[in-house]
C-alpha positions as CSV (number, residue, x, y, z in Angstrom):
1,M,-16.5,-11.3,-5.5
2,L,-13.3,-12.4,-7.3
3,I,-12.0,-9.0,-7.6
4,L,-12.3,-8.3,-3.9
5,T,-10.2,-11.4,-3.2
6,D,-7.7,-10.4,-5.8
7,I,-7.2,-7.3,-4.1
8,A,-7.0,-8.6,-0.7
9,S,-4.5,-11.3,-1.7
10,A,-2.4,-8.8,-3.5
11,C,-2.4,-6.4,-0.5
12,N,-1.6,-9.2,2.1
13,D,2.1,-9.4,0.8
14,A,4.4,-8.1,3.4
15,A,7.0,-6.9,0.9
16,L,4.2,-4.8,-0.8
17,A,3.0,-3.3,2.5
18,S,6.6,-2.5,3.6
19,I,7.4,-1.0,0.2
20,L,4.2,1.1,0.6
21,A,4.9,2.2,4.0
22,I,8.4,3.3,3.0
23,L,7.0,5.3,-0.1
24,R,4.4,7.0,2.4
25,R,7.2,7.7,4.9
26,I,9.2,9.3,2.2
27,L,6.5,11.5,0.7
28,N,5.9,12.7,4.3
29,L,9.5,13.4,4.7
30,I,9.4,15.3,1.4
31,Q,6.4,17.5,2.2
32,I,8.1,18.4,5.6
33,I,11.8,18.9,4.7
34,G,11.6,20.0,1.1
35,P,9.8,23.2,1.8
36,I,12.0,24.0,4.6
37,L,15.1,23.8,2.2
38,A,13.2,25.7,-0.4
39,I,12.5,28.6,2.3
40,V,16.1,28.6,3.3
41,S,17.2,28.6,-0.7
42,M,14.5,31.6,-1.1
43,V,16.0,33.5,1.8
44,I,19.7,33.2,0.3
45,H,18.5,34.4,-3.2
46,I,16.5,37.2,-1.6
47,T,19.7,38.2,0.4
48,M,21.8,38.2,-2.8
49,L,19.1,40.2,-4.5
50,V,19.3,42.8,-1.9
51,K,23.0,42.9,-2.3
52,D,22.8,43.3,-6.0
53,P,19.3,44.0,-7.5
54,E,20.4,44.1,-11.0
55,D,21.3,40.4,-11.0
56,K,18.8,38.8,-13.4
57,K,20.1,35.3,-12.8
58,R,19.3,35.4,-9.0
59,M,15.8,36.5,-9.9
60,K,15.5,33.2,-12.1
61,K,16.8,31.2,-9.4
62,L,14.4,32.9,-6.6
63,H,11.3,32.2,-9.1
64,N,12.4,28.4,-9.2
65,S,12.7,28.1,-5.4
66,I,9.3,29.5,-5.2
67,L,8.1,27.0,-7.6
68,A,10.0,24.1,-6.2
69,L,8.4,25.3,-2.7
70,F,4.9,24.8,-3.9
71,I,5.6,21.6,-5.8
72,L,7.5,19.9,-2.8
73,F,4.4,20.6,-0.5
74,F,1.5,20.0,-2.8
75,V,2.7,16.7,-4.6
76,P,2.5,14.6,-1.4
77,V,-0.9,16.2,-0.8
78,F,-2.3,15.6,-4.3
79,V,-1.1,11.8,-4.2
80,N,-2.6,11.2,-0.7
81,V,-5.8,13.0,-1.6
82,T,-6.2,11.0,-5.1
83,M,-5.6,7.6,-3.4
84,G,-8.1,8.6,-0.8
85,L,-10.7,9.6,-3.6
86,L,-10.0,6.4,-5.6
87,G,-10.6,4.4,-2.4
88,D,-10.9,0.7,-3.2
89,G,-11.7,1.5,-7.2
90,T,-8.1,0.1,-7.9
91,T,-6.0,-2.2,-6.5
92,F,-3.1,0.1,-6.0
93,S,-5.2,2.6,-4.2
94,S,-6.6,-0.1,-2.1
95,C,-3.4,-1.1,-0.9
96,W,-1.9,2.4,-0.6
97,N,-4.8,3.5,1.9
98,N,-4.7,0.1,3.7
99,A,-0.7,-0.2,4.1
100,I,0.2,-0.6,7.6
101,E,3.8,-0.7,8.8
102,P,5.0,-4.0,9.9
103,S,5.9,-4.2,13.6
104,N,9.3,-5.0,14.8
105,N,8.2,-5.9,18.4
106,N,8.3,-9.7,17.7
107,G,5.2,-10.3,20.1
108,E,6.6,-8.0,22.9
109,R,4.4,-5.7,24.6
110,Y,4.9,-2.9,26.9
111,V,3.9,-3.4,30.5
112,S,2.8,-0.4,32.4
113,P,4.0,0.1,35.8
114,Y,0.5,1.2,36.8
115,D,-1.1,-2.1,35.4
116,D,-3.1,-3.9,38.0
117,N,-2.8,-7.2,36.0
118,R,1.2,-7.7,35.9
119,K,3.0,-9.9,38.0
120,S,4.7,-9.1,40.8
121,E,8.5,-10.3,40.5
122,V,9.3,-9.3,44.1
123,Y,9.4,-12.3,46.6
124,T,8.9,-12.2,50.3
125,N,10.9,-15.5,51.0
126,Q,14.5,-16.1,50.1
127,G,13.9,-19.5,48.9
128,D,11.3,-18.6,46.3
129,Y,14.1,-16.9,43.9
130,Q,15.4,-19.0,41.2
131,K,19.5,-19.7,41.2
């Protein structure tokens, strides 16, 4: 029981939640943007190899681009799968899986124009309006 309360108290820290949310967002961006940049780099190296097929340095750079493509895509996947499999086994994985981005709305909520429970702000009498 003591372990569960320690995990809960460690994960309730707002700074830790925002750091973990930022880390998750960075990993998602790396997973999306990284392979795109690696593919662009591969295309550039392939076109240079077509122009000069004897260039050994280009072949090494193409090999590095392919390796970077796989690493940039699979490292975030590996981290998320590992944290998911660990579940609540460790404090960090528990906090990682339960990290929620803090809201910035300060209690405000969206009122749909189709919501039947909203107040009507249109008055029929001119005296009802505040000055």
